[in-house]
N, C-alpha and C positions, 0 to 999 in steps of 0.2 A: 519448771522443767529446764534443766541446763542444756545448752547446745554444746556438743563436743567440739573443741577447737580442731582446726585443720591439722593434719599430720603430714601433708605432702609438701610443706614448705616451711622454711625457717621464718618466723615472724620478723617484720621490719621493726627496728628499735630506734628510739630517739632519746637523747639525754635531755631531760626536762628539769626545771628547777622552780621552786616556789619560795618566795620570801613572804612570810606571814607576820604582819605587824599587828600583834594582838594587844589587848589592854594590859596583860601581865608580862608576856614574853614576846620577843622577836626571834624568829627562827628561819633558818635556811635549810631546806631539804632538797637534795638533788636525786633524781630518779633515773634509772637506766633499765632497759629491758622491754618486755612486751607491753603493749598498750593496756591490756586488760589488768595486768598486775605487775607494774614496774617495781623493780627492786630498789631499795634505798641505798644509794651510793655514798651519800654524806648527809649528816644530820647534826646541826648545832643550834643551840638557843642561847639567848642572853635575856636574863630576867630584868628587863628595863623598867617595868612597873609604870607604863604610860598612864594608866587609869587610876593610879594611887591617890592623886590629889584632886580628881574630878569632883568628888562629893563636896569638898570644902571650897575649892576655888573655881571650879568649872573649866580649868585649864590643865594642860600637861606641864608638870614641873620642869624647871631648868635642868636639874640633875638627870631626870629621865630623858629629856631631849638630848643631853650630851651622850648618855649611854646609847641611845638610839642612833645617833649620828655615827658613833664609832662602829656599832654593829652593822649598820647598813653599808658603810664604806668597806668593811671587811667582807661582807657577804657579796657585794657587787664585784669586788676584786676576785674572790674565790670562784664565782660563777664564770668569769672570763677565763681564769686559769684552767678550769675544768671543761672548757669549751662546751658549755651548755647551749643546746640548740634553741631552746625556748625557755625564757625566764619570765615568770609571772609574779608580780608584787601586789599583794592585797593587804588592805587595812580594815580593821573592824571597829568595834564600838568606841574605843577611846578616841581614835582619830576622828571618827564620825561625829562625836558629840562635843569634843573639846573646843573651846573658843579659839584656841591657837593651833588647831589641827592642821590648818593650811601651812604652818611653818614646817611641820614634819614632812608634808607632801613636797614642799619646796626643796627641803634638804635631800629627799630621795630623788627628785628631778635633777638636781645638780650632779648627782652621782650616776645619772643615766638610767634611773629606774622610774618607770611609769606606773604610778600607783592606782589600783582599782579600789575605790572606796565602796565596800560591800554594805548593802542595806541589811537591816535585821532579817528581812525575809530571805535575802540571798545567803546570809550566813546559815539560816535554818535549813534551806534546801541543800546546801553543801554538806552540812553535818549529816542530814538524812542520807544523802548519796554516799557519804563516807562509810556509814554503817552498812548500807546495802552492798557496797563494794567488797567489804570483808565478811559480812554475814548475809549472803544473798537471800536466805529464807526468813530474814527478820520480819517479825509481825508484832508491833508494839509501839511504844513511845520512845523517841530519841531525845535525850536531854544533853545539850552541849553547854557546859558551864565555862565561860570565859572570864576574863578579869572584869569586863564592863557589862556583860549581858548574859542572859540565859535564853537559849532557844529551845523550844519544844517542837517536835516534828512527829507526825503519825506516818509510819512506814508500814506498808502491807502489799503483798503480791508484787514485790520487786519495784515498787514506786513510792514516791513521796506524795502524800495528800495534804492534810491540813498542817499548818505551821504557824507559830507565833513567837514573838520575841518580847522578853521582859527585862527591865533594868535591875536585874538581880545578879550581876556579876560578882565574883568572889571578893573583889576589892571594895564592893559597896556594902557587903554584909555586916561588917563590924559596926558601921554607923547605925544600921537598922537594929541590930541586936542590942546596941548600947542604950536604946530608947526604953528598954525594959523587958522583963520576962514575958514571953508570949507575943511580942510585937512581930517577930518574923513569921510566926504561925499565922497571925491575923492578916499580915500583908500578903502572904502567899495565897491564903484562902480567898482574899478579896480579888487579887489579880486574876487567879484562875477562874473565879466566878464571873467576873466582868468579861473575860475573854471567851466564856463558854467551854472551859476546859475542865471543870470540876468532874471528877470520877471518869475522865476520858480514858484512863489506863486500867479500868476495872478488869481484872483477870488477865492482863497483858504484862509482858516483861518491860522493864524500863532500861534502855540501853545507855550506858554511861560514856560520854565523850568529854574530853577535856582533862588536862593534867592534874587538876586538884582532885577530881573524882577517881581518876586512875590511881592516884596516890592512896586513896582510901582502900581500893581493892588490893593494892600492893601490901599495905599494912595488914589487912586481914589474911592474906596469903601467908605472911610471916608468922602471925600470931597463931594461926590454925595448923601450921606445919604442912601446908599444901606441898605435895611432892614435885610439882612441875613449875618451873620458873617462867611460865608463859601467861601473860595477863589477858590475852585476847580470849573472849568468851568465858572469862571467870565469872561465876554467878554467886550472888549473895542474896539470901532471903531478907525480907524487911526486918525481921528480928535481929539479924546480924548488923544491919545499919544502925539500929537503935543501940545495940551493945557497943558498937564502935564509937559512938558519941561519948559514952561514959569512959571508955578505955582511953581515948585521946586525952581527955581532961586529967585522968589519973596518971598517965605515963609522963606527961610533960614533954617539952620540945627536945630536950637533950637526948632522952631515950629514943624518941621517934627518929631523930637524925641518925641514930646508929643502925636503923633497919636497913639491910642490904637492898640495893637497887632502888631505893626511894629517893627521889630528887630532893635535895635539901632546900631548894628554892620553894617547894610546896608546903613545907612544914608549918610556916606561919599562918597559912590559910586553911589548913586541914580541918580545924575545929569548926570553922564557919561553913566550910563545904559540907561537912557531915551533918551539921544542923539543918542546912537547906535541903539536903537530900532526904533526911528523915521526914520533914514536914511535907515535902513535895510528893513523895510516893504515897504518903497517907492521904493527902487530898486528891491525888490522881486515882488512888485505889490499886496501885501496882503492888504485887506481892513479892516480886523478885527483881533484882537488878542484874544486868549482864554487861561486863566491861567490853568496850570496843577499842582496839588498838588503832583503828582507823577513824578519822574525823574530817574536819573541814578541808585540809589539804588534799587528802585522797579523794574526797568528794568532788573537789574542783576538777581533778583529772577524770574521774568517773563520768562527770557531767559532759565531758567533751567526746565521749565514746558514742559510737553508733548503737542502735538498739540491738543489732546482731552481736556486737562485741560485748555488750553488757550481759548478754545471755550466756556467755562462755563461763564454764565452771572455773573459778579462780584457783581451786586446789589442783585441778588437772593442768591448767596453764602453768602454774608454778612448778609442779613436780616434773612436767615435761621439759621446762627450761633447765631445771637442775640436771635432768638426765642428759641434755645436750652438752652441758658444761662438764659433767663428771663421768658420764658413762662412756663406753667404748663405741657403741653402735647406736646412733640416735633413734632409729626406728624400732629398736628391740622391745622396749617396754610396751608399746601399743600392741605389737604382735604377740608378745607373751600373754598379755591379758586376754586377747581373743583366743589364744590357744588353750588356756586353762578354763575359760568361761563355761564350756559345756559341762564341766564337772560341778559347777556351782550355779546352775540355772535357776535355783530357787532363792538366790540372794536377792533381798529387796533392793530397791534402787540405791538407798543410802549405802548399804554394804557394797554394792557393785562399784560405786564410785571410789570407795576406800580401797577396794581390791585393785582397781585401775591405778590409783595413785601408788600403791605398793609396787605394782609391776613396773611403773615408770621409774621408780627409785631402785629397782632390783639390782642395778649394776653400780650403784654409787660407792660400794665398798671395795671395788676391785683394785684401787690404787693403794689401799691400806695394807699393812703387814697381814699376811694370812691369818695370824693368830688373833687379830683384832677386827676382822671384817664384820663379824656379827655385831660387835660393840659399835662400830662405825654406823651401821645401818640403824641401830637402836637410837643413837645420838641424833642422827639426821631426822628421823621420824618424830622424835619427842621435842627437839629443840629447834627444828628448822623454822624459817620465817613463813609459815603457811597460814592461810586464812581459809574460811569456808570449812573449817574443821574444829571440833571441840576436843577437850582432853581425852574423852573416850575414844574418839576417832584416831587421835595421835597414837594412843596405846595399841589400838588394833593394827594400825599400819606398822608400828614398831615391832609387834610380835611377829607379823608376817615377814618382815625384813630380817629380824634376828634369826628366825628359823631357816629362811631361805639362804642366808649367808653362813650357815653352818653352826649356829648357836644351839641347835637342838630344840627340844620341846618344852623346856622350862620357860617360866615367865620371869625374866629378871626385873628387879626393882627399877622404877616404881610402877611398872606396867600392871601388875596385879591389883594395885590400889586404884587404878583409873578406869578399868573396864571389867565387865562381868565375865565369869568363867566361860560361859557359852560363846561370848564374843571372841575370847582368846583362843578357844578351841577351833573356831572357824578360821581364825587368822593363821593358826599353825598348819591347817590343811592347805590354805593358800600358799604358805611358805614352802611346804613340801612339793606342791605342784610347780611352783616357780623354780624351785631347785632342780627338779627334773627337767623342765623345759630349757633352762639355761645350760645344763650339762649336755643334754642331747644336741642342742644347736651350737654350742660354743659361743653363744651370745650373738650370732649373726642371723640374718633374716631367712635365708633359703630353707633350712631344715624345718623351721616352724611353719613356713608357708606350705611345705610339701607333706607335712605329717599332721596327725590329729590324735586326740586321746578322748576316750569316752567310756561310759559304763555300759556293759552288755552282759546280762545273765550272770550277775555276781562276779564279773571279771572287769578289771581295769585294763582296757584294750588300747594299746599303742599301735597305731597304723603307720607303716612306713612304706615308701616306694622301694622297689627292688634296688635301685641305685643307692638308696640311703641305708640299706640294711647294715653296712659296716659301721654305721654310727652307733649301733646298739652294742656298745662295749661294756666292760665290767662295771665301770663307774655309773653308767646310765642304768644298767640292770639293777644295781644296788638301790639307786634312788627311786626307780620304778617300783620295786618291791616295798620300799619304805612307805611310799604314798599309798599303794594298794593296801598294805597292812593297816595303816591309819584309817582308811575308809572301810575296813572290814571286807576287802575284796581280794581276789587272786590276780596277780599280775599276768598279763597275756600280751604277746606281740603278734601282729598280723602283718606280713610282708607281701607287697604286691596286691593285685586284685582290686 
C-alpha cells in the first residue's frame, strides 16, 4: 500500500551524485529533485573494461587503468562544477577482485574521491532496492549482470530477502563458453544448486538489471516493432529470450549496431549475455523477464531513505514534481482529483492512482500552442521519465490527458495498441471530468474547494454556492453536458443550499 506524499509543502531537494566504478563501465550520474524519486540531471559513462583481463591475468590492464584515470578526473571535476552536495563513489567486482585494485583506489583518492568497495552482497542489496524503487510492487528474482559478477536477489512485499553473488559477469562469459558447448549451462546449474537457488524463480518474473541485459530488451523492442520507446517494465517471455539468442548470431554485430538507442559498447557482449539469461531463467524456472531502468545506483539512493519515504508512490511523487515545474497552480492537480473522485468511486486502487497522476499532469499543456496542447499531454504521459507505471498505465494516463486537453474522444497512436478499450473508455471519462473541473475553476483552488459534482437520480449534478453561480458560463455548461452525455446522464446545476 502506497503512502500518499504530503501536498502541503514543497519537498526539500539536494543535488546528489554517484560515480559507479563497474567492471565494464565507469559512470557518473547526478540527481536533483525529491528524495523519493530524484530526476537525472546528468548521466555519462566510459566503457573502461576494468574486468576484461581479470580472467587471464587477475589484474586490471594498463589501458583500462588509463581510461579509468581520465574518466575519474573528468567526473570529479564535473561534480565540483555542478555543485553536487553529496558525491558517492563506489566500486564493484573488478576492483574488489583485481590484484592491483588498490592502484585504482589510490588514483581516485588522489582526485579527492573516497571509494566504497562494495561486497557482492552489498551489490545485490543495492540492485534489489533499485528495482523496488522503480517497480514498488515487484515480486520475483532480480538479476543484476555486471562485467565481473552476477547478483541474484529475491524481492517481495517491498523488501529484499535472499541474495547471492556469482562470478558470472559478462566479461567472464566468453572464457566459460569457449570451453565447449554446454559448459555455461552446466556451470550455472552447478552454481545455482550449490547456493540453493535452483528453481527459486518458479512462477515468478525475472527482473533484468544491467546494461547488457537492457540491450537485449532494446533489441527485442526494435525487432518486434514495439510502439513505445520506454524500456522500463518491458516484458519478454522465456521463448523470446531463446529466439533472441538465435537472432543475435544471425544478425551479426554490424546490423545490431544500427539498432536505434542501443549502446554500441554493449554489442560485443550481447551474445554472451543472451546465452547466460537463457540458461539462468531455465534453471530458476522463471517464465518471463521484466526490464528495470533502475539498478544499483538508484538502489543506493533508495537505501538511504526512511521507511516512510520508501512507501511514497513514485508515480505520484514524479507527476506532482512535474506539475510544480510546468503547471500554473501547484495545488490544482490534487484538488482536481478529489473533485472528480466521487464520479469514479468504483475505480480499483491501481486505476485510482493512474487517475490521480493524470490530474496532477492536467495542466502541463498550458504553455503549448493551443492547437497542440492535447499532443503535449499525450507526449508527456507516454514518454515522461515515470516509474511505478507500465505501458498500459502510460496509455491510460495519455488518453485522459489527450481528452482533457481538447483532443476529443479518439485514441491517437499508439495508445490503442497499449491498453484495452475498456481502459481507454474509462480514461476518456476522466478526461471529460478533468476538462470540466479545469474550466469551472480556471485552474485555481477556490472554486474546486467550494463546489462538488455527483450523480443523483440519473442526473449529473454540479453544486455551486450562490457566490459562485456566475462561474457557470457557456463554456462550463458545454463541458458539463459533454460529461453528462458520456455518462448517460442529464446535466443539472444546484445553486446554494
